[in-house]
C-alpha positions in Angstrom: 213.1 50.8 208.1 209.5 52.4 207.1 208.3 53.2 204.0 205.2 55.6 204.1 202.7 56.2 201.3 199.8 58.7 201.9 196.4 59.1 200.2 193.3 60.5 200.4 193.9 64.1 199.8 191.9 66.4 197.3 189.8 69.2 196.7 187.1 70.1 199.1 184.7 73.0 200.0 185.1 74.8 203.2 183.3 73.2 206.0 183.9 69.6 204.3 185.6 66.6 205.5 188.6 64.4 204.2 190.4 61.4 205.5 193.9 60.8 204.9 195.8 57.3 205.1 199.1 56.5 205.5 199.9 53.0 204.4 203.3 51.7 206.2 205.6 48.9 205.2 207.8 47.3 207.6 207.1 45.1 210.7 208.4 48.1 213.0 205.2 49.9 212.2 203.5 49.0 215.6 206.7 50.3 217.5 207.0 53.7 216.3 205.0 56.9 216.8 203.5 58.5 213.8 202.7 62.1 212.8 200.9 64.3 210.3 202.6 67.2 209.0 201.7 69.9 206.5 203.4 72.5 204.4 201.5 75.4 202.7 203.1 77.7 200.0 205.6 80.0 201.4 205.4 78.5 205.0 207.6 76.1 207.2 206.3 72.5 207.5 204.4 72.3 210.6 203.3 69.4 212.7 199.4 68.8 212.8 199.0 65.8 214.8 200.8 62.9 216.4 200.1 59.4 217.9 202.2 57.2 219.9 203.2 53.8 219.1 200.0 52.0 220.9 197.7 54.9 219.9 197.4 55.5 223.4 198.6 59.2 223.2 198.0 61.9 220.9 199.0 65.4 220.2 197.1 68.3 218.0 198.4 71.6 217.1 196.0 74.2 218.4 194.9 75.3 215.0 193.4 71.9 214.4 192.2 70.7 217.8 188.4 69.7 217.8 188.3 69.6 214.0 191.2 66.9 213.3 191.5 63.4 214.6 194.6 61.1 214.3 194.4 57.3 214.6 196.1 54.2 213.7 195.2 50.6 212.9 198.6 48.6 213.7 197.2 45.5 212.3 196.6 47.2 209.1 199.9 49.1 209.3 197.9 52.3 208.4 197.6 55.7 210.1 194.9 58.0 209.4 194.0 61.8 209.7 190.3 62.4 209.8 189.6 66.4 209.1 186.4 68.0 209.6 185.0 71.7 209.5 188.1 72.1 206.9 189.1 75.9 206.4 190.9 77.5 203.5 194.1 77.9 205.7 194.1 74.0 206.0 195.3 74.0 202.2 198.7 72.5 202.2 200.6 69.2 201.2 200.1 66.8 204.1 202.9 64.5 205.1 202.8 61.5 207.2 206.2 60.6 209.1 207.3 57.9 211.4 209.8 58.3 214.0 212.1 55.6 215.6 210.7 55.9 219.0 207.6 55.0 220.7 206.6 58.1 222.3 204.7 61.2 220.5 207.6 63.2 222.1 209.8 61.8 219.5 207.8 63.5 216.7 207.1 66.6 218.4 210.8 67.4 219.4 212.3 65.5 216.7 210.1 65.4 213.8 210.2 62.5 211.5 212.7 59.9 210.5 210.8 58.6 207.7 208.7 60.3 205.5 205.9 59.8 202.8 205.7 61.9 199.6 202.9 63.9 200.6 199.3 64.6 199.4 197.8 67.7 198.4 194.6 68.8 200.3 193.0 72.2 199.1 190.2 73.9 200.6 188.1 76.2 198.7 185.9 79.0 200.1 
């Protein structure tokens, strides 16, 4: 079982940066892939980025490539999403998720098995 708590959301101007954190509980954190998803009003939830259990593999949606960076610190049981060059279309509730598998393919194809409560990111123009 993995419990997840996101933090770091807020209001930022276009072009600004934010770093989201996802603190996990449970000794299995270092054995599971993690992902960041987002859901904007009226839209479906979409995968933004994913990282394998070891951190050796990452995935990014085309819309955020070159602007967002996913990372993790298994010793601190925390995953991060660093977002830069933010755009108004990045406005959404951001969720972190963990899968039961080690590979990013488990997040990409199956979504998350465990979810945080979400944190709001608002980018003003």
